[in-house]
C-alpha positions in Angstrom: -24.7 -6.1 -17.5 -24.4 -9.5 -19.8 -22.6 -8.6 -23.0 -22.2 -10.5 -26.6 -19.2 -11.6 -27.6 -19.1 -9.5 -30.6 -19.8 -6.6 -28.4 -16.7 -7.4 -26.1 -14.6 -7.7 -29.5 -15.9 -4.0 -30.8 -14.5 -3.2 -27.3 -11.1 -4.2 -27.7 -10.5 -3.3 -31.2 -11.9 0.2 -30.4 -9.2 -0.4 -27.4 -6.6 -1.8 -29.0 -6.9 1.6 -31.3 -6.6 4.3 -28.8 -3.3 2.3 -28.2 -2.0 2.1 -31.7 -3.5 5.9 -31.8 -1.8 6.9 -28.5 0.1 10.1 -28.8 2.3 11.0 -25.0 1.5 14.6 -24.2 3.9 16.5 -22.0 4.2 14.9 -18.7 2.8 11.6 -19.4 5.7 10.1 -18.8 8.2 10.3 -15.7 11.4 8.8 -14.9 11.6 5.8 -13.6 13.4 6.4 -10.9 10.4 8.5 -9.6 7.7 5.9 -10.4 10.1 3.5 -8.3 10.3 5.5 -5.5 6.4 6.3 -5.3 5.9 2.5 -5.0 8.4 2.2 -2.1 6.7 4.8 -0.2 3.2 3.1 -0.6 5.1 -0.1 0.1 6.2 1.8 3.3 3.0 3.1 4.0 1.1 -0.7 3.3 4.4 -2.4 5.9 3.5 0.4 8.9 -0.6 -0.1 8.6 1.0 -3.9 8.7 3.0 -3.3 11.9 0.3 -1.1 13.9 -2.4 -3.5 13.1 -0.2 -6.0 14.3 0.6 -4.4 17.4 -2.8 -3.9 18.1 -3.4 -7.1 18.0 -0.6 -8.0 20.2 -1.4 -6.0 23.0 -4.8 -7.4 22.5 -3.5 -10.8 23.3 -1.4 -9.4 26.3 2.3 -9.4 24.9 4.0 -7.2 26.7 5.9 -3.9 25.4 9.5 -4.9 25.7 8.7 -7.9 23.5 6.8 -6.3 21.3 9.7 -3.7 21.3 12.0 -6.8 21.1 10.6 -7.8 17.5 10.4 -4.2 16.4 14.0 -3.8 16.9 13.5 -1.3 19.4 13.6 -0.6 23.1 9.4 -1.0 25.2 9.5 2.5 25.5 10.1 3.7 22.3 7.6 1.2 20.6 5.2 2.0 23.5 5.8 5.6 23.0 5.5 5.6 18.9 1.7 2.9 19.1 0.7 3.3 22.4 -1.4 6.2 21.8 -2.7 4.7 18.6 -4.1 1.5 20.6 -5.8 3.7 23.3 -7.9 5.3 20.5 -8.7 1.7 19.0 
């Protein structure tokens, strides 16, 4: 839906007033360490998903569990135990 320049400026002014008038409520703020931990956990989950997708692609391309394990820094058996069941479901 198109907006006029005036509509956009009015909205920007309304947002600016909300920021200027903001008074934090209890629970709005949290320690930096908690935020960093949450970000790290999210990054780990994304990385795990990337690894899973890469393992599926590798197995589809015929790469052995031994090579996958080597690339993951583990044994073929450990890699197959961790990712094999997921690949069978794909």
